[in-house]
C-alpha positions as CSV (number, residue, x, y, z in Angstrom):
1,M,0.2,12.2,7.7
2,D,0.7,15.1,10.3
3,D,4.5,14.7,11.2
4,S,3.7,16.5,14.7
5,K,1.5,13.8,15.7
6,V,4.6,11.0,15.4
7,P,4.5,9.3,19.0
8,T,8.4,9.3,20.3
9,A,7.8,7.8,23.6
10,S,9.7,5.0,24.5
11,I,7.8,1.4,24.8
12,R,10.5,-0.2,26.4
13,G,9.4,-1.7,29.6
14,L,5.8,-1.5,29.0
15,S,3.5,-4.9,29.5
16,E,2.6,-7.0,26.8
17,S,-1.0,-5.7,27.3
18,E,0.5,-2.2,27.1
19,K,2.6,-2.5,23.8
20,Q,-0.8,-4.0,22.2
21,V,-2.7,-0.8,23.5
22,Y,-0.1,1.4,22.1
23,W,0.0,-0.2,18.8
24,Q,-3.7,0.0,18.5
25,N,-3.8,3.9,19.5
26,L,-1.2,4.0,16.8
27,W,-3.1,2.7,14.1
28,Q,-6.3,4.3,15.3
29,N,-4.9,7.9,15.5
30,D,-3.0,8.0,12.2
31,Q,0.3,7.9,13.7
32,A,1.9,4.9,11.4
33,W,4.8,6.9,10.6
34,F,6.6,3.9,9.0
35,H,3.7,2.9,6.8
36,M,4.3,3.7,3.2
37,S,1.6,4.4,0.5
38,D,3.4,2.5,-2.2
39,A,5.2,-0.7,-2.3
40,H,8.4,-0.8,-0.6
41,P,11.6,0.2,-2.9
42,D,14.0,-2.1,-1.1
43,M,11.6,-5.2,-1.9
44,L,11.1,-4.3,-5.8
45,K,14.8,-3.8,-5.7
46,F,15.8,-7.2,-4.5
47,Q,12.4,-9.4,-5.1
48,D,14.6,-11.7,-7.6
49,Q,16.6,-12.3,-4.9
50,F,14.3,-14.1,-2.6
51,L,10.7,-14.7,-4.8
52,R,10.4,-17.7,-7.2
53,D,7.3,-17.8,-9.3
54,N,4.0,-18.7,-7.3
55,C,5.6,-18.3,-3.9
56,R,3.7,-18.6,-0.8
57,V,4.9,-15.3,0.9
58,Y,4.7,-14.6,4.6
59,V,4.6,-10.8,5.7
60,P,5.3,-10.6,9.5
61,L,3.3,-7.8,11.4
62,C,2.3,-6.4,8.2
63,G,-0.2,-3.9,9.4
64,K,-2.2,-2.5,6.4
65,S,1.2,-2.6,4.0
66,V,0.7,-2.1,0.2
67,D,3.5,-4.8,-0.2
68,L,0.3,-7.3,0.4
69,K,-1.5,-6.2,-2.4
70,Y,1.4,-6.1,-4.9
71,L,2.9,-9.7,-3.8
72,A,-0.8,-10.5,-4.8
73,D,-0.8,-9.2,-7.9
74,K,2.5,-10.7,-9.2
75,G,0.8,-14.0,-8.6
76,H,1.8,-15.3,-5.0
77,E,0.0,-16.3,-2.4
78,V,0.5,-13.9,0.8
79,V,0.1,-14.8,4.0
80,G,0.3,-11.9,6.7
81,C,0.1,-11.9,10.7
82,E,-1.1,-8.9,12.5
83,Y,-2.2,-8.1,16.1
84,C,-4.2,-4.9,15.2
85,E,-7.4,-5.4,13.9
86,T,-7.9,-1.6,12.7
87,A,-4.9,-2.0,10.4
88,I,-6.0,-5.2,9.0
89,L,-9.6,-3.3,8.3
90,Q,-7.7,-0.3,6.7
91,F,-5.6,-2.5,4.3
92,F,-8.7,-4.3,2.9
93,E,-10.8,-0.6,3.1
94,E,-8.1,1.2,1.0
95,Q,-7.1,-1.3,-1.3
96,S,-10.5,-2.1,-2.0
97,I,-10.5,-5.5,-1.3
98,K,-13.2,-7.8,-0.7
99,Y,-12.8,-10.2,2.4
100,E,-14.4,-12.8,4.6
101,R,-13.5,-13.1,8.4
102,Y,-13.8,-16.2,10.3
103,Q,-12.3,-17.7,13.6
104,H,-9.6,-20.3,13.6
105,P,-11.4,-24.0,14.1
106,T,-8.7,-24.5,17.1
107,A,-6.1,-22.0,17.7
108,P,-6.7,-18.1,19.2
109,Y,-6.8,-16.7,15.7
110,E,-9.7,-14.7,13.7
111,I,-8.7,-15.1,10.0
112,F,-9.1,-12.1,7.5
113,K,-9.1,-13.7,3.9
114,A,-9.6,-11.7,0.6
115,T,-12.3,-13.4,-1.9
116,D,-10.8,-12.1,-5.0
117,K,-7.3,-11.9,-4.0
118,N,-4.6,-14.7,-2.5
119,I,-4.4,-12.7,0.3
120,T,-4.8,-14.1,4.2
121,I,-4.1,-12.4,7.5
122,Y,-4.1,-14.0,10.7
123,K,-5.1,-11.6,13.7
124,G,-3.2,-12.5,17.0
125,D,0.2,-13.0,18.3
126,F,3.3,-13.6,16.3
127,F,4.8,-15.8,18.3
128,A,2.4,-18.7,18.4
129,L,1.8,-18.7,14.5
130,G,3.7,-21.5,13.7
131,S,3.7,-24.0,10.6
132,S,1.1,-26.3,12.6
133,I,-1.6,-23.4,12.3
134,M,-0.7,-21.6,8.9
135,G,1.4,-23.8,7.3
136,K,5.3,-23.6,5.4
137,V,6.4,-20.5,3.7
138,D,8.4,-20.0,0.3
139,A,9.6,-16.8,1.1
140,I,9.6,-13.8,3.9
141,W,9.6,-10.2,3.6
142,D,10.7,-8.9,6.7
143,R,10.4,-5.0,6.5
144,G,9.2,-4.1,9.9
145,S,8.6,-6.7,12.0
146,F,12.1,-7.8,13.3
147,V,12.8,-3.9,14.3
148,A,9.7,-3.8,16.0
149,I,9.7,-6.7,18.6
150,D,11.6,-6.4,21.9
151,P,15.2,-7.4,21.7
152,S,14.9,-10.0,24.5
153,R,12.5,-11.9,22.2
154,R,15.0,-12.0,18.8
155,R,16.2,-15.6,19.3
156,E,12.6,-16.8,20.0
157,Y,11.5,-15.0,16.7
158,A,14.5,-16.5,14.5
159,D,12.9,-19.9,16.1
160,V,9.5,-19.1,14.6
161,M,10.6,-18.1,11.1
162,Y,13.0,-21.0,11.0
163,D,9.6,-23.1,11.9
164,V,7.6,-21.6,9.0
165,M,10.1,-21.8,5.9
166,N,10.3,-24.7,3.5
167,T,13.7,-26.3,3.2
168,N,16.0,-23.8,0.3
169,R,13.8,-21.1,0.6
170,K,14.8,-17.0,1.4
171,Y,14.3,-14.6,3.7
172,L,14.6,-10.6,3.2
173,L,15.2,-8.6,6.2
174,Y,15.2,-5.3,6.6
175,S,17.3,-3.7,9.7
176,V,18.1,-0.5,11.2
177,E,21.3,0.2,13.2
178,Y,21.9,3.4,15.0
179,E,23.2,5.1,18.2
180,S,20.3,6.9,19.7
181,K,18.9,5.2,22.8
182,I,15.4,6.5,21.9
183,G,14.1,2.9,24.2
184,G,11.3,1.8,21.6
185,T,10.6,1.0,18.1
186,P,12.6,0.6,15.6
187,Y,15.0,-1.1,17.8
188,N,18.4,-0.8,16.9
189,V,19.7,-4.1,15.1
190,P,23.9,-4.2,14.5
191,V,24.4,-6.2,11.7
192,Q,26.5,-8.6,13.6
193,E,23.4,-9.4,16.0
194,I,21.8,-10.4,12.8
195,D,24.4,-13.6,12.4
196,D,24.5,-14.2,15.8
197,I,20.5,-14.5,16.2
198,F,19.8,-15.9,12.9
199,G,23.4,-17.7,12.4
200,Q,22.6,-21.2,13.7
201,K,20.0,-21.8,11.4
202,F,20.5,-19.4,8.6
203,A,23.3,-18.2,6.5
204,A,23.4,-14.5,6.3
205,F,24.7,-12.2,3.3
206,T,24.1,-8.5,3.1
207,L,22.8,-7.4,-0.2
208,D,22.7,-3.3,0.5
209,T,23.4,-0.8,3.4
210,C,22.7,3.0,3.1
211,E,22.2,5.9,5.6
212,I,19.2,7.3,5.5
213,T,17.7,10.4,8.2
214,R,13.8,9.9,7.6
215,L,13.8,8.1,11.1
216,S,14.6,11.8,12.8
217,L,11.0,11.8,13.1
218,V,11.2,9.1,15.7
219,G,14.1,10.9,17.4
220,I,17.0,8.8,15.2
221,P,18.8,11.6,13.2
222,M,21.3,9.1,11.5
223,A,20.5,5.6,10.9
224,T,22.3,2.6,8.8
225,V,19.7,0.3,6.9
226,S,20.6,-3.1,5.8
227,L,19.0,-5.5,3.5
228,T,20.0,-9.1,4.4
229,L,19.1,-12.2,2.8
230,L,18.9,-15.4,4.7
231,K,19.0,-18.8,3.4
232,L,18.0,-21.9,5.5
233,R,21.2,-24.0,6.0
């Protein structure tokens, strides 16, 4: 990807429809600077902390993440949610996975289901995709979802995660903390706020922290990445 194409404009203050256009354009114009061509190293490092054998794993706001295929190849059932159809189609094309698509019979979601792997992606609004539609999951890998949603909706976000998780299962959350005020994604997530947002329903344990500079592409010269393991209380 050409780094000169990386968008740096703030999306704070945009309407929901304007944000949807922003993300659509980002994928269509190959500006998804956060996408990784291999399975995410933090997921690989901590997979034994949040996965059991043959889990049903949820990857919210999944984009075209290679992690979906990795998890399915490991024998897990993988469920993703993504608003942008371009990202979904790119995932199946780039990973050479055949799929079928159909409309959910009662909810406003188009479903993309791999025909030869256990991967299902719901196209639509994350906040409305509860367990009554997608069922319960055994594990969650949240690499770029929580940091992408508007901070004003974080408690609502935690409620959705609580709703879809099976009892005694685990959730691996990736977050970034920094001082720069870019006004857009990835949003700043202080470690203390994770406990404030999730603490009533989840117990939070920090697995690892490290400093990174690669977010300088979007105006963040230095950030601290945290990997947090959340367990249902």
